[in-house]
matplotlib code that plots the C-alpha trace (Angstrom):
import matplotlib.pyplot as plt

x = [0.0, 1.5, 1.4, -1.5, -3.7, -2.8, -3.4, -6.8, -7.8, -6.5, -5.9, -8.4, -10.0, -8.5, -8.8, -6.9, -8.8, -8.4, -8.8, -12.3, -13.2, -13.5, -12.2, -9.4, -8.7, -9.6, -7.2, -6.3, -3.6, -2.3, -2.0, -0.2, 1.4, 5.1, 6.8, 10.2, 12.7, 14.0, 11.6, 13.7, 10.4, 11.0, 13.9, 12.2, 15.0, 13.9, 15.1, 15.1, 11.9, 9.7, 7.4, 3.9, 2.5, 3.3, 0.7, 2.9, 1.8, 3.3, 1.3, 1.8, -0.3, -1.3, 1.3, -1.5, -2.0, -0.9, 0.3, 2.3, -1.2, -2.3, -0.3, -0.2, -3.5, -4.6, -4.7, -5.4, -8.5, -9.3, -12.8, -13.2, -9.4, -7.4, -3.7, -1.3, 1.5, 4.7, 6.9, 6.4, 8.3, 7.7, 9.3, 10.4, 10.7, 12.8, 11.3, 7.8, 6.3, 5.8, 4.0, 3.9, 5.0, 4.4, 4.9, 1.6, 0.8, -2.7, -4.7, -5.7, -8.4, -6.3, -4.6, -3.2, 0.6, 2.6, 5.4, 8.2, 8.6, 5.6, 7.2]
y = [0.0, 3.4, 6.6, 8.2, 5.1, 5.0, 8.7, 8.4, 5.5, 6.4, 10.2, 12.7, 15.3, 18.7, 22.0, 25.2, 28.3, 32.0, 34.2, 35.1, 31.4, 30.9, 27.5, 27.3, 23.7, 20.3, 17.4, 14.3, 14.3, 13.2, 15.5, 14.2, 16.0, 16.5, 14.6, 14.6, 12.7, 9.4, 9.4, 12.3, 13.6, 11.1, 13.3, 16.6, 17.5, 19.6, 18.7, 20.4, 18.6, 20.4, 19.7, 18.4, 20.4, 23.6, 22.9, 21.8, 19.2, 17.4, 17.3, 14.9, 15.5, 15.2, 16.4, 18.2, 20.5, 24.1, 25.5, 28.2, 29.8, 29.9, 33.0, 34.9, 34.7, 31.4, 28.0, 24.3, 23.0, 19.5, 19.5, 22.2, 22.6, 25.4, 25.3, 27.9, 26.7, 27.4, 25.9, 23.5, 21.6, 19.6, 16.1, 14.8, 11.4, 12.0, 15.0, 14.4, 15.8, 12.7, 14.4, 17.7, 18.0, 20.8, 21.9, 23.3, 25.4, 25.1, 28.3, 29.5, 31.9, 34.9, 37.1, 35.4, 35.2, 36.6, 34.4, 35.7, 32.6, 33.7, 36.9]
z = [0.1, -0.9, 1.2, -0.7, -0.3, 3.4, 3.9, 2.1, 4.1, 7.7, 7.5, 9.0, 6.8, 7.6, 5.8, 5.4, 6.3, 6.1, 9.4, 8.3, 8.3, 4.6, 3.5, 1.1, 0.7, 2.1, 2.4, 4.4, 7.1, 10.4, 13.5, 16.5, 19.6, 19.4, 22.2, 23.7, 21.7, 23.0, 26.0, 27.5, 29.1, 32.1, 33.2, 32.3, 29.8, 26.8, 23.3, 20.0, 18.9, 21.4, 24.3, 23.8, 26.7, 24.8, 22.3, 19.4, 16.9, 13.9, 10.7, 7.9, 5.0, 1.4, -1.2, -2.9, 0.1, -0.7, 2.6, 0.8, 0.2, 3.8, 4.7, 7.9, 9.9, 8.3, 9.9, 9.6, 11.2, 12.4, 13.5, 16.1, 16.7, 15.0, 14.5, 13.3, 10.9, 12.6, 9.8, 7.0, 4.2, 1.3, 1.2, -2.1, -3.5, -6.6, -8.2, -7.0, -3.7, -1.5, 1.5, 3.4, 7.0, 9.3, 12.9, 14.2, 17.2, 18.6, 18.4, 21.9, 20.9, 21.3, 18.6, 15.6, 15.7, 12.8, 11.5, 9.4, 7.3, 5.1, 4.2]

ax = plt.figure().add_subplot(projection="3d")
ax.plot(x, y, z, "-o")
ax.set_aspect("equal")
plt.show()
């Protein structure tokens, strides 16, 4: 089974939205909390991967998802949860986009953060 088939079968439907709530695109993906690397959380030692209690999540999604169009103030939604895109990258297999990964930060209902990576 290839990645696209697995994503279609097991992935959740997420969507990219503008700040005003208008939907840009729907796609399949996986969102999971970022955890300490190598079970370092037992000692309470932070690592470069992040801390799950800080509200950071890893997103793996469809190669068709256009995160470059989200821009500042946009987000990914999964049901009622909203996530800001902290950083993202296309992963290539040869010359073809295999999947998209992103680090997401859960939106807490306050002001939208402004990230420099979209400028």
